[in-house]
C-alpha positions as CSV (number, residue, x, y, z in Angstrom):
1,X,143.9,80.9,181.2
2,X,141.5,82.3,178.5
3,X,138.2,80.8,178.4
4,X,138.0,80.9,174.6
5,X,140.7,78.4,173.4
6,X,140.6,79.9,169.9
7,X,142.7,82.8,171.0
8,X,145.3,80.6,172.5
9,X,146.1,78.9,169.2
10,X,148.8,80.1,166.8
11,X,147.8,81.8,163.5
12,X,148.3,79.2,160.6
13,X,151.3,79.9,158.4
14,X,149.2,79.7,155.2
15,X,145.7,80.9,154.5
16,X,142.9,78.4,154.0
17,X,143.0,77.9,150.2
18,X,139.5,76.4,150.1
19,X,138.2,80.0,150.0
20,X,139.7,82.4,147.5
21,X,139.1,86.0,146.9
22,X,139.8,88.2,143.8
23,X,138.3,91.4,142.6
24,X,138.4,94.0,139.7
25,X,138.5,97.6,140.8
26,X,138.0,100.7,138.5
27,X,138.0,104.3,139.4
28,X,137.8,107.0,136.7
29,X,137.2,110.7,136.2
30,X,135.1,111.5,133.1
31,X,134.4,114.6,131.1
32,X,132.0,114.5,128.1
33,X,129.4,116.6,126.4
34,X,126.6,114.0,126.5
35,X,124.2,113.1,129.3
36,X,120.6,112.1,129.9
37,X,118.0,114.9,129.9
38,X,115.7,113.0,132.2
39,X,116.2,114.3,135.7
40,X,115.4,110.8,137.2
41,X,118.3,109.2,135.3
42,X,121.1,110.0,137.7
43,X,122.3,106.6,138.6
44,X,122.9,103.9,135.9
45,X,122.3,105.1,132.4
46,X,122.2,102.3,129.8
47,X,121.1,102.6,126.2
48,X,121.7,104.1,122.7
49,X,122.9,107.7,122.5
50,X,119.9,109.8,121.2
51,X,117.6,106.9,122.1
52,X,114.8,106.2,124.6
53,X,117.1,106.9,127.6
54,X,117.1,110.7,126.6
55,X,120.8,110.8,126.4
56,X,121.9,113.5,124.0
57,X,124.8,115.9,123.4
58,X,125.3,119.5,124.1
59,X,127.4,122.3,122.7
60,X,127.1,124.4,125.9
61,X,127.2,122.0,128.8
62,X,130.0,119.6,129.9
63,X,129.3,116.7,132.2
64,X,132.1,116.1,134.8
65,X,132.1,113.4,137.4
66,X,134.0,110.6,139.1
67,X,132.8,107.1,139.4
68,X,134.1,103.8,140.8
69,X,133.3,100.1,140.9
70,X,134.6,97.0,142.5
71,X,133.5,93.5,141.4
72,X,134.6,91.0,144.1
73,X,134.7,87.3,143.5
74,X,134.4,84.6,146.2
75,X,135.5,81.1,145.2
76,X,134.9,78.1,147.4
77,X,136.7,74.9,146.5
78,X,136.3,72.4,149.4
79,X,139.1,69.9,149.8
80,X,136.4,67.3,150.7
81,X,135.6,67.1,146.9
82,X,139.1,67.2,145.7
83,X,138.5,70.3,143.5
84,X,135.6,68.6,141.6
85,X,132.9,71.0,143.1
86,X,133.4,74.8,143.0
87,X,131.0,77.5,144.2
88,X,131.6,81.0,142.7
89,X,129.8,84.1,143.8
90,X,130.5,87.6,142.3
91,X,129.0,90.9,143.2
92,X,129.0,94.5,142.0
93,X,129.2,97.7,144.0
94,X,129.5,100.9,142.1
95,X,128.4,104.6,142.2
96,X,129.1,108.1,141.0
97,X,131.0,110.1,143.6
98,X,128.6,112.0,145.8
99,X,125.4,110.7,144.3
100,X,123.2,109.4,147.3
101,X,123.2,108.1,150.9
102,X,121.0,106.5,153.4
103,X,118.9,104.7,150.8
104,X,118.3,101.4,148.9
105,X,119.2,100.8,145.3
106,X,121.9,99.9,143.0
107,X,124.5,102.2,141.5
108,X,124.3,104.7,144.3
109,X,125.9,105.2,147.7
110,X,128.8,107.6,147.8
111,X,127.3,110.9,149.1
112,X,128.4,112.1,152.5
113,X,127.8,109.4,155.3
114,X,127.2,106.8,152.6
115,X,125.3,103.9,154.3
116,X,123.5,102.8,151.1
117,X,122.2,99.3,150.4
118,X,123.6,98.6,147.0
119,X,125.1,95.2,146.7
120,X,124.2,93.7,143.4
121,X,124.5,90.0,142.8
122,X,126.2,89.3,139.5
123,X,126.9,85.5,139.5
124,X,126.1,82.7,141.9
125,X,126.9,79.4,140.3
126,X,128.2,75.9,141.0
127,X,130.7,74.2,138.8
128,X,131.0,70.5,138.8
129,X,133.9,68.5,137.2
130,X,132.6,64.9,137.2
131,X,135.2,63.5,134.8
132,X,138.2,64.6,132.7
133,X,137.2,67.3,130.3
134,X,133.7,67.8,131.6
135,X,132.4,71.0,133.2
136,X,128.9,71.6,134.4
137,X,127.8,75.0,135.5
138,X,124.6,75.5,137.4
139,X,122.9,78.8,138.5
140,X,123.3,82.5,137.7
141,X,126.3,82.5,135.3
142,X,128.0,84.1,132.5
143,X,125.9,83.7,129.3
144,X,128.5,84.4,126.6
145,X,128.3,83.5,122.9
146,X,131.6,81.7,122.7
147,X,132.3,78.1,123.6
148,X,135.0,78.8,126.2
149,X,134.4,78.6,129.9
150,X,134.3,82.3,131.1
151,X,135.6,81.3,134.5
152,X,138.7,79.7,133.0
153,X,139.3,82.0,130.0
154,X,140.7,85.5,130.0
155,X,138.0,88.1,129.2
156,X,139.9,89.5,126.2
157,X,139.8,86.2,124.5
158,X,135.9,86.1,125.0
159,X,135.6,89.4,123.1
160,X,137.6,88.2,120.1
161,X,136.4,84.6,119.6
162,X,133.0,83.1,118.7
163,X,130.6,85.9,118.1
164,X,132.5,88.4,120.4
165,X,129.6,89.0,122.7
166,X,127.8,90.8,120.0
167,X,124.7,88.5,120.3
168,X,124.8,87.3,123.9
169,X,127.1,88.8,126.5
170,X,125.5,89.1,129.9
171,X,124.5,86.9,133.0
172,X,121.6,84.5,132.9
173,X,120.3,81.7,135.1
174,X,120.4,78.1,133.9
175,X,122.6,75.1,133.3
176,X,125.5,74.6,130.8
177,X,127.6,71.6,129.9
178,X,131.1,71.7,128.3
179,X,133.1,68.7,127.1
180,X,136.7,69.4,126.1
181,X,138.9,67.0,124.1
182,X,142.4,67.6,122.9
183,X,141.4,69.4,119.7
184,X,137.7,70.1,120.0
185,X,135.1,71.1,122.5
186,X,131.3,71.1,122.8
187,X,129.0,73.3,124.8
188,X,125.2,73.0,125.5
189,X,123.1,75.4,127.5
190,X,119.6,75.9,128.8
191,X,118.6,79.3,130.3
192,X,115.4,80.7,131.7
193,X,115.4,84.4,130.8
194,X,112.0,85.2,132.3
195,X,109.8,82.8,134.4
196,X,106.8,85.2,135.1
197,X,103.9,83.1,136.5
198,X,105.1,79.6,137.3
199,X,101.8,77.9,136.5
200,X,101.4,79.6,133.1
201,X,103.3,79.2,129.8
202,X,104.4,82.7,129.7
203,X,108.3,82.3,129.9
204,X,111.2,83.3,127.8
205,X,113.7,80.4,127.4
206,X,117.0,80.1,125.5
207,X,118.9,77.0,124.4
208,X,122.2,76.7,122.8
209,X,124.6,74.1,121.2
210,X,128.0,75.2,120.1
211,X,131.0,73.1,118.9
212,X,134.5,74.0,118.0
213,X,137.4,72.0,116.4
214,X,141.1,72.7,115.6
215,X,141.4,72.2,111.8
216,X,145.2,72.9,111.9
217,X,147.7,74.1,114.5
218,X,146.6,77.7,113.8
219,X,142.9,77.5,112.5
220,X,139.8,76.8,114.5
221,X,136.2,76.3,113.2
222,X,133.0,76.5,115.1
223,X,129.3,75.9,114.5
224,X,126.5,76.9,116.7
225,X,122.6,76.9,117.0
226,X,120.5,78.9,119.4
227,X,116.8,78.7,119.9
228,X,114.6,81.2,121.8
229,X,111.0,80.6,122.8
230,X,109.3,83.7,123.8
231,X,105.8,83.3,125.3
232,X,105.8,86.2,127.7
233,X,104.3,88.9,125.4
234,X,106.7,91.4,127.1
235,X,105.7,90.4,130.7
236,X,108.3,91.0,133.3
237,X,111.5,92.8,132.2
238,X,113.7,95.7,133.0
239,X,112.1,98.1,135.4
240,X,109.1,99.9,133.8
241,X,110.5,99.3,130.3
242,X,109.4,95.6,130.1
243,X,111.1,93.3,127.7
244,X,110.7,91.6,124.4
245,X,109.9,92.6,120.8
246,X,107.1,95.1,121.6
247,X,108.6,96.7,124.6
248,X,110.0,100.2,125.5
249,X,113.3,98.4,126.1
250,X,113.9,98.3,122.4
251,X,114.1,102.1,122.0
252,X,116.6,102.3,124.9
253,X,118.8,99.5,123.5
254,X,118.7,100.6,119.8
255,X,117.0,97.6,118.4
256,X,113.9,97.5,116.1
257,X,110.6,97.6,117.9
258,X,107.9,95.2,116.6
259,X,104.8,97.4,117.1
260,X,102.1,95.0,117.8
261,X,100.1,97.4,119.8
262,X,98.2,95.8,122.7
263,X,98.1,92.4,121.0
264,X,99.7,89.5,122.7
265,X,102.4,87.8,120.7
266,X,104.6,84.7,120.6
267,X,108.0,84.3,119.0
268,X,110.2,81.5,117.9
269,X,113.7,82.7,116.8
270,X,116.7,80.6,115.8
271,X,120.4,81.7,115.2
272,X,122.5,79.5,113.1
273,X,126.1,80.5,112.7
274,X,129.7,79.7,112.0
275,X,132.8,81.3,113.3
276,X,136.5,80.8,112.7
277,X,139.8,81.9,114.1
278,X,143.5,81.7,113.2
279,X,146.1,82.1,115.8
280,X,143.6,83.5,118.2
281,X,146.1,84.0,121.0
282,X,148.6,85.8,118.7
283,X,151.3,83.3,119.8
284,X,152.3,81.3,116.7
285,X,153.2,84.1,114.2
286,X,152.3,87.9,113.6
287,X,148.9,87.3,112.0
288,X,145.6,86.8,113.8
289,X,142.2,86.4,112.0
290,X,138.8,86.0,113.5
291,X,135.4,86.1,112.0
292,X,131.8,85.0,112.0
293,X,128.5,84.7,110.0
294,X,125.4,84.4,111.9
295,X,121.8,84.0,110.5
296,X,118.7,84.7,112.7
297,X,115.4,83.4,111.4
298,X,112.0,82.6,112.9
299,X,108.5,83.9,113.1
300,X,106.0,85.7,115.4
301,X,102.3,85.2,115.8
302,X,99.8,87.6,117.3
303,X,96.6,87.0,119.2
304,X,93.7,88.9,117.8
305,X,90.6,89.7,119.7
306,X,92.0,88.3,122.9
307,X,89.0,89.1,124.9
308,X,86.7,87.1,122.7
309,X,86.1,83.5,123.0
310,X,87.0,82.9,119.2
311,X,90.4,84.6,119.4
312,X,93.1,82.8,117.6
313,X,96.8,83.1,116.9
314,X,97.6,84.6,113.4
315,X,101.0,84.7,111.7
316,X,102.4,88.2,112.0
317,X,106.0,88.3,110.9
318,X,108.7,86.2,109.2
319,X,112.2,86.9,110.4
320,X,115.5,86.6,108.5
321,X,118.6,88.6,109.2
322,X,122.3,88.1,108.7
323,X,125.3,89.4,110.7
324,X,129.0,89.1,109.7
325,X,132.3,90.1,111.0
326,X,136.0,89.9,110.0
327,X,138.8,91.1,112.3
328,X,142.5,90.9,111.1
329,X,145.4,91.9,113.5
330,X,149.1,92.1,112.7
331,X,151.8,92.0,115.4
332,X,154.7,94.0,114.1
333,X,156.7,94.2,117.4
334,X,157.9,92.1,120.2
335,X,154.8,92.5,122.6
336,X,151.2,91.9,122.1
337,X,150.7,95.7,122.3
338,X,152.7,96.2,119.1
339,X,149.8,95.5,116.7
340,X,147.7,97.0,114.0
341,X,144.1,95.8,113.7
342,X,141.2,96.3,111.4
343,X,137.6,95.2,112.2
344,X,134.7,95.1,109.7
345,X,131.1,94.5,110.9
346,X,128.1,94.1,108.5
347,X,124.4,93.5,109.4
348,X,121.4,93.4,107.2
349,X,118.6,96.0,107.5
350,X,114.9,96.5,106.7
351,X,113.5,99.5,104.9
352,X,109.8,99.1,105.8
353,X,109.9,97.4,109.3
354,X,107.2,94.7,109.5
355,X,104.6,96.5,107.3
356,X,105.1,93.7,104.7
357,X,105.0,90.9,107.2
358,X,108.7,90.4,107.1
359,X,111.7,91.6,109.1
360,X,115.2,91.4,107.5
361,X,117.2,92.9,110.3
362,X,119.4,91.3,112.9
363,X,118.1,90.3,116.3
364,X,120.2,90.0,119.5
365,X,119.8,89.5,123.2
366,X,119.1,93.3,123.6
367,X,115.4,92.6,123.2
368,X,115.4,90.9,126.7
369,X,118.2,92.5,128.7
370,X,119.9,95.9,129.4
371,X,122.4,95.4,127.9
372,X,122.3,91.6,126.9
373,X,125.2,91.8,124.5
374,X,128.3,94.0,124.5
375,X,130.3,94.5,121.4
376,X,133.2,96.3,123.1
377,X,136.2,95.0,121.3
378,X,136.1,97.0,118.1
379,X,138.3,99.8,119.5
380,X,135.8,102.5,119.2
381,X,134.6,104.6,122.2
382,X,131.5,106.5,121.2
383,X,130.4,105.2,117.8
384,X,130.2,101.7,119.2
385,X,130.5,100.5,122.8
386,X,133.7,100.6,124.9
387,X,134.4,98.5,128.0
388,X,135.7,101.2,130.3
389,X,132.3,102.1,131.9
390,X,130.8,102.0,135.3
391,X,127.3,103.6,135.4
392,X,127.0,105.1,132.0
393,X,126.9,102.9,128.8
394,X,125.6,105.1,126.0
395,X,127.3,104.4,122.6
396,X,125.8,105.8,119.3
397,X,125.4,102.2,118.0
398,X,124.2,100.3,121.0
399,X,123.3,97.2,119.1
400,X,124.8,95.7,115.9
401,X,121.2,95.8,114.3
402,X,121.4,99.6,114.4
403,X,117.7,99.9,115.3
404,X,116.8,97.5,112.4
405,X,118.5,99.7,109.7
406,X,121.6,97.4,109.6
407,X,125.1,98.8,109.3
408,X,128.6,98.5,107.7
409,X,131.2,99.6,110.2
410,X,135.0,99.7,110.0
411,X,137.5,100.4,112.7
412,X,141.3,100.7,112.4
413,X,143.6,100.7,115.5
414,X,147.3,101.0,115.9
415,X,148.9,100.4,119.3
416,X,152.5,100.5,120.4
417,X,154.5,99.5,123.5
418,X,156.6,102.5,123.9
419,X,158.2,100.9,126.9
420,X,157.5,97.2,126.5
421,X,155.1,95.9,129.1
422,X,155.2,99.3,130.9
423,X,153.9,102.2,128.8
424,X,151.5,101.6,125.9
425,X,149.8,104.0,123.4
426,X,147.0,103.5,121.0
427,X,145.5,105.6,118.2
428,X,142.4,104.6,116.3
429,X,139.4,105.5,114.0
430,X,136.0,104.2,113.3
431,X,133.5,104.7,110.6
432,X,129.9,103.5,110.0
433,X,127.2,103.8,107.5
434,X,123.6,102.6,107.8
435,X,122.5,100.0,105.2
436,X,119.0,101.6,105.2
437,X,118.4,105.4,105.0
438,X,116.1,106.8,107.6
439,X,113.4,109.3,106.7
440,X,114.9,112.8,106.4
441,X,118.4,111.5,106.9
442,X,121.3,109.9,105.0
443,X,123.3,106.7,105.2
444,X,126.5,108.2,106.7
445,X,126.5,107.7,110.5
446,X,129.8,109.3,111.4
447,X,133.6,109.0,111.9
448,X,135.4,108.7,115.2
449,X,139.0,109.4,116.1
450,X,140.3,108.2,119.5
451,X,143.5,107.3,121.4
452,X,144.8,106.4,124.8
453,X,148.0,106.2,126.9
454,X,148.4,103.5,129.5
455,X,151.0,103.1,132.2
456,X,151.3,99.8,133.9
457,X,152.1,100.6,137.6
458,X,152.5,96.9,138.5
459,X,151.0,93.5,137.7
460,X,147.4,94.0,136.6
461,X,147.4,97.6,137.8
462,X,147.4,100.5,135.3
463,X,146.6,104.2,135.0
464,X,145.2,105.2,131.6
465,X,144.2,108.4,129.7
466,X,141.6,108.0,127.0
467,X,139.9,110.4,124.6
468,X,137.5,110.2,121.6
469,X,135.6,112.5,119.3
470,X,132.8,111.5,116.9
471,X,131.8,113.5,113.9
472,X,128.2,112.8,113.2
473,X,127.0,112.2,109.7
474,X,123.7,113.0,107.8
475,X,122.1,109.9,109.3
476,X,121.3,112.2,112.3
477,X,119.5,114.8,110.1
478,X,116.5,112.5,110.6
479,X,114.2,113.6,113.3
480,X,112.0,110.5,113.0
481,X,112.9,107.1,111.7
482,X,110.9,105.1,109.3
483,X,109.4,103.2,112.2
484,X,108.4,106.3,114.2
485,X,111.2,106.1,116.9
486,X,113.7,108.8,117.5
487,X,116.9,108.8,115.5
488,X,118.5,111.9,117.0
489,X,116.8,112.5,120.2
490,X,113.9,114.5,118.7
491,X,116.3,117.4,117.9
492,X,115.2,119.7,115.1
493,X,118.8,119.8,113.8
494,X,121.7,117.5,113.8
495,X,123.0,117.0,117.4
496,X,126.3,118.3,118.5
497,X,129.3,116.0,117.9
498,X,129.9,113.9,121.0
499,X,133.3,113.8,122.7
500,X,134.7,112.2,125.8
501,X,137.9,112.1,127.8
502,X,138.6,110.2,131.0
503,X,141.5,109.2,133.3
504,X,141.0,105.7,134.7
505,X,142.8,103.6,137.4
506,X,142.4,99.8,137.1
507,X,143.5,97.0,139.3
508,X,142.8,93.3,139.1
509,X,143.4,91.9,142.5
510,X,144.5,88.4,143.4
């Protein structure tokens, strides 16, 4: 008789459903003519093309590499609580093939022998369902600028509703409440972006309140208010870049830098917005319409003569900017891949920075995270961000504020299910102009052409070929911007036009 009785028992017919596993896997081979010039940036490269991350284009070199990522999710739903308490944990493991081994750090670990410590915590949150329609999420969670629960909503819907992750689209720690009725919903959230010293008032805190109501069978209308209280003066943040209005993170992320020098600052910023959608699932009829208008307003104060006893806070800058978007899609065929879509984005700009004590550009979460928002659903690949990335996220327009210049951007995409639900193709184009002209440059930012061919091997498994080419405009003739930060990577001439092509395998595992 075996001494361990466990091995004498039969294997259960069904797995224990209290613990579930799913994962998203992506593996791609990439070729492009842009890469960071800094020798230290070999792992994860995030930021604006031609920005502070030193990413630039070349007419003589081509970067070729393979990379992969898996994002596993573990979901624990104990029967003891009858599904009313759920613990979710998600992680991220990614690398470029052959990059490093026997070390510690994220985004590395596939060189020969491997053995890299590189597990990155993405989410660790508890969801409570105390009553019908109520959802309470606590911990490190998705912090998206739509009212829908990101753990119960397909990601594609999150990118086409609300503010489309163009203001907030990252992970943050805090608590959020949702209440859903038959034809309306309400969301409230409190997030601690940076704590810094626990005994000092030197934190960055974000609060939100969002509501949505079904006006008719097809139309939805939402209202939102966000408030951010920044008392950190840039303390904490991303690596050596810091965070906040006065940090080096701004030059990486392509937002306007509030140059307060060595002075401490405090900021109070509010976003007031409305968004709407018609037939947001593309189910009722061929037409789908989404859009938003969002106003950011607030003020900053700086502390002068901080080392002196009579130092005091003085008003530094008034903030008022507007962002707006309209997206129209027409489904002309039998599947959701038979569509033609146009997307228009507008943001206000500022032609003299904060020299006049006012800033009239748009502000987003990219002042505090890297990145903290991801406008990846326009259909562009290089001009604006695209979602097929692992370690390198370097679009020409990283943030919808366009470094404070503002922009007017239009994309047009046509997709077709060549073999319905099996083989899909897409061709598209994107164009953008800056609403403010940089010193030495023009308004025209460039025009992109792109396309892809995707073959669905099986359920949620696909093999895709993508390509894009961006023709840069006279905006990039400017070596220095009006604010003293680089527009075109400090090149004496307009940089080479960027291009990319990649073959990608994707699998959503259940």
